[in-house]
Backbone as CSV, one residue per row, in Angstrom:
resi,resn,N_x,N_y,N_z,CA_x,CA_y,CA_z,C_x,C_y,C_z
1,UNK,96.708,95.069,80.844,97.389,94.611,82.026,96.411,94.592,83.196
2,UNK,96.456,93.569,83.990,95.602,93.498,85.169,96.161,94.424,86.241
3,UNK,95.284,95.069,86.957,95.705,96.077,87.914,95.326,95.693,89.335
4,UNK,96.137,96.140,90.278,95.824,96.014,91.695,94.995,97.218,92.107
5,UNK,94.716,97.342,93.385,93.950,98.502,93.851,94.748,99.782,93.633
6,UNK,94.047,100.881,93.445,94.689,102.165,93.155,95.252,102.784,94.432
7,UNK,96.312,103.540,94.266,96.990,104.211,95.360,97.550,105.511,94.811
8,UNK,97.693,106.531,95.653,98.300,107.777,95.195,99.377,108.192,96.176
9,UNK,100.515,108.652,95.662,101.545,109.260,96.491,102.252,110.317,95.682
10,UNK,102.557,111.423,96.340,103.255,112.544,95.704,102.587,112.983,94.409
11,UNK,101.258,112.901,94.330,100.552,113.372,93.151,100.553,112.412,91.982
12,UNK,101.207,111.261,92.089,101.214,110.275,91.010,100.122,109.254,91.272
13,UNK,99.434,108.850,90.231,98.429,107.801,90.357,99.131,106.486,90.061
14,UNK,98.905,105.505,90.902,99.652,104.268,90.777,98.809,103.084,91.225
15,UNK,99.236,101.880,90.849,98.537,100.678,91.288,99.413,99.828,92.198
16,UNK,100.395,100.428,92.850,101.238,99.680,93.765,101.484,100.506,95.017
17,UNK,101.822,99.857,96.144,102.062,100.598,97.380,103.320,101.454,97.275
18,UNK,103.473,102.403,98.164,104.586,103.351,98.117,105.893,102.795,98.640
19,UNK,106.256,101.588,98.278,107.519,100.970,98.656,108.676,101.849,98.178
20,UNK,109.629,102.150,99.056,110.731,103.066,98.725,111.570,102.563,97.552
21,UNK,111.834,101.269,97.473,112.616,100.725,96.362,111.867,100.915,95.048
22,UNK,110.577,100.612,95.046,109.765,100.830,93.845,109.731,102.302,93.471
23,UNK,109.595,103.169,94.476,109.538,104.605,94.197,110.760,105.065,93.415
24,UNK,111.939,104.666,93.841,113.167,105.064,93.154,113.191,104.584,91.716
25,UNK,112.830,103.324,91.509,112.810,102.785,90.145,111.764,103.489,89.290
26,UNK,110.594,103.718,89.860,109.513,104.360,89.113,109.895,105.778,88.731
27,UNK,110.504,106.518,89.642,110.930,107.882,89.315,111.950,107.878,88.182
28,UNK,112.809,106.863,88.154,113.768,106.732,87.049,113.016,106.496,85.733
29,UNK,112.017,105.610,85.745,111.237,105.342,84.533,110.484,106.590,84.071
30,UNK,109.927,107.346,85.016,109.222,108.579,84.660,110.187,109.558,84.008
31,UNK,111.380,109.667,84.558,112.396,110.563,83.999,112.752,110.165,82.567
32,UNK,112.933,108.882,82.328,113.249,108.396,80.974,112.075,108.670,80.035
33,UNK,110.845,108.446,80.510,109.663,108.702,79.675,109.585,110.182,79.291
34,UNK,109.867,111.088,80.231,109.890,112.524,79.918,110.931,112.827,78.846
35,UNK,112.132,112.250,79.001,113.191,112.470,78.007,112.750,111.991,76.627
36,UNK,112.159,110.809,76.568,111.699,110.262,75.284,110.596,111.135,74.684
37,UNK,109.703,111.622,75.530,108.632,112.517,75.071,109.236,113.757,74.413
38,UNK,110.222,114.350,75.056,110.858,115.557,74.517,111.667,115.255,73.258
39,UNK,112.342,114.103,73.214,113.128,113.701,72.033,112.255,113.534,70.799
40,UNK,111.023,113.118,70.990,110.150,112.818,69.854,109.137,113.922,69.575
41,UNK,109.543,115.158,69.809,108.730,116.289,69.377,107.833,116.916,70.417
42,UNK,107.760,116.348,71.609,106.961,116.970,72.659,107.700,118.177,73.222
43,UNK,106.982,119.067,73.871,107.658,120.199,74.495,107.251,120.309,75.958
44,UNK,108.124,120.927,76.745,107.885,121.016,78.183,106.592,121.747,78.516
45,UNK,106.234,122.757,77.740,105.020,123.531,78.015,103.768,122.661,77.939
46,UNK,103.751,121.685,77.040,102.557,120.847,76.893,102.423,119.808,78.006
47,UNK,103.494,119.548,78.753,103.426,118.554,79.824,102.431,118.939,80.916
48,UNK,102.132,120.229,81.051,101.176,120.652,82.078,99.766,120.141,81.798
49,UNK,99.505,119.694,80.583,98.185,119.184,80.221,98.016,117.696,80.543
50,UNK,99.054,117.042,81.057,99.006,115.602,81.305,99.115,115.258,82.788
51,UNK,98.405,114.197,83.179,98.629,113.535,84.459,99.574,112.381,84.180
52,UNK,100.424,112.055,85.145,101.300,110.896,85.012,100.651,109.749,85.775
53,UNK,100.441,108.634,85.080,99.831,107.449,85.677,100.831,106.305,85.544
54,UNK,101.068,105.601,86.654,102.020,104.494,86.669,101.254,103.205,86.912
55,UNK,101.481,102.208,86.065,100.825,100.912,86.228,101.871,99.808,86.116
56,UNK,101.795,98.853,87.047,102.684,97.692,87.018,101.811,96.458,86.893
57,UNK,102.204,95.529,86.013,101.404,94.310,85.879,101.509,93.488,87.166
58,UNK,100.571,92.570,87.367,100.512,91.797,88.605,101.771,90.980,88.857
59,UNK,102.428,90.529,87.814,103.646,89.739,87.975,104.856,90.616,88.298
60,UNK,104.726,91.918,88.144,105.830,92.829,88.433,106.920,92.830,87.385
61,UNK,106.601,92.397,86.165,107.607,92.325,85.104,107.659,93.580,84.247
62,UNK,106.532,94.271,84.113,106.467,95.436,83.235,105.878,96.622,83.982
63,UNK,106.364,97.802,83.643,105.814,99.034,84.194,105.424,99.923,83.025
64,UNK,104.257,100.527,83.139,103.765,101.409,82.095,103.674,102.817,82.674
65,UNK,104.319,103.774,82.012,104.229,105.180,82.375,103.316,105.818,81.342
66,UNK,102.174,106.315,81.791,101.193,106.913,80.888,101.101,108.407,81.141
67,UNK,101.144,109.183,80.080,100.809,110.598,80.154,99.371,110.674,79.663
68,UNK,98.448,110.931,80.578,97.019,110.953,80.256,96.550,112.404,80.225
69,UNK,95.979,112.797,79.104,95.530,114.171,78.915,94.459,114.530,79.938
70,UNK,94.674,115.637,80.636,93.678,116.147,81.575,92.549,116.767,80.764
71,UNK,91.489,117.122,81.432,90.410,117.841,80.749,90.951,119.215,80.383
72,UNK,90.904,119.517,79.102,91.443,120.776,78.594,90.280,121.643,78.146
73,UNK,90.349,122.910,78.453,89.326,123.871,78.036,89.107,123.735,76.532
74,UNK,87.872,123.575,76.114,87.558,123.365,74.696,87.997,124.533,73.817
75,UNK,88.152,125.714,74.391,88.644,126.854,73.609,90.134,126.716,73.317
76,UNK,90.861,126.038,74.195,92.307,125.863,74.023,92.616,124.636,73.176
77,UNK,91.850,123.556,73.353,92.168,122.274,72.718,92.422,122.365,71.209
78,UNK,91.614,123.095,70.435,91.890,123.151,68.992,93.212,123.849,68.639
79,UNK,93.757,124.634,69.567,94.987,125.370,69.269,96.243,124.573,69.593
80,UNK,96.085,123.424,70.251,97.241,122.592,70.584,97.023,121.191,70.032
81,UNK,98.098,120.541,69.633,98.005,119.192,69.077,98.563,118.215,70.100
82,UNK,97.675,117.623,70.891,98.093,116.706,71.941,97.410,115.360,71.760
83,UNK,98.134,114.306,72.061,97.543,112.973,72.084,96.795,112.823,73.405
84,UNK,95.752,112.002,73.433,95.007,111.786,74.668,95.804,110.943,75.657
85,UNK,96.515,109.948,75.144,97.345,109.101,76.000,98.658,108.821,75.282
86,UNK,99.746,108.953,76.018,101.057,108.556,75.514,101.591,107.552,76.531
87,UNK,101.868,106.334,76.083,102.294,105.285,76.999,103.682,104.767,76.690
88,UNK,104.473,104.612,77.729,105.817,104.057,77.619,105.853,102.797,78.474
89,UNK,106.190,101.655,77.872,106.253,100.393,78.599,107.709,99.995,78.767
90,UNK,108.087,99.706,80.017,109.453,99.328,80.348,109.475,97.940,80.965
91,UNK,110.598,97.236,80.784,110.851,95.995,81.506,111.258,96.418,82.916
92,UNK,110.527,95.983,83.934,110.794,96.435,85.296,112.140,95.931,85.802
93,UNK,112.579,94.774,85.324,113.838,94.203,85.789,115.068,94.918,85.277
94,UNK,115.201,95.017,83.949,116.425,95.611,83.398,116.257,97.053,82.933
95,UNK,115.039,97.580,82.976,114.810,98.989,82.687,114.749,99.382,81.226
96,UNK,114.798,98.410,80.313,114.789,98.806,78.892,113.386,99.192,78.436
97,UNK,113.345,100.160,77.527,112.087,100.614,76.938,111.628,99.568,75.936
98,UNK,110.420,99.070,76.100,109.894,98.015,75.243,108.971,98.565,74.166
99,UNK,108.119,99.528,74.536,107.109,99.989,73.588,106.697,101.420,73.908
100,UNK,106.332,102.145,72.856,105.743,103.476,72.986,104.446,103.445,72.188
101,UNK,103.369,103.886,72.806,102.070,103.879,72.125,101.351,105.193,72.398
102,UNK,100.564,105.625,71.420,99.764,106.835,71.583,98.323,106.542,71.206
103,UNK,97.432,107.351,71.747,96.015,107.189,71.427,95.370,108.567,71.349
104,UNK,94.569,108.748,70.332,93.802,109.986,70.190,92.333,109.593,70.132
105,UNK,91.515,110.262,70.918,90.080,109.937,70.954,89.298,110.833,70.044
């Protein structure tokens, strides 16, 4: 997806301005992504190892919520099984979940 310039608000990394309407929708998408993460075997304790990154395509049709693994102490990493990136893609208009993807480096 092509990205606009980076912006940060409330600790979230994003590629769109802090428009209040977008903020509300994005927070809803983040909430759904957290629920899906927990439904599919993730646990709340492991969420502390991820940054939340929000990306919207230039046309404004899709939003991607990414859980990107932070730098983890190499002594801890072998004891936990975490994906490097977990991505949830939503249709920005109707809010339906389109795709879930994971990546391990």
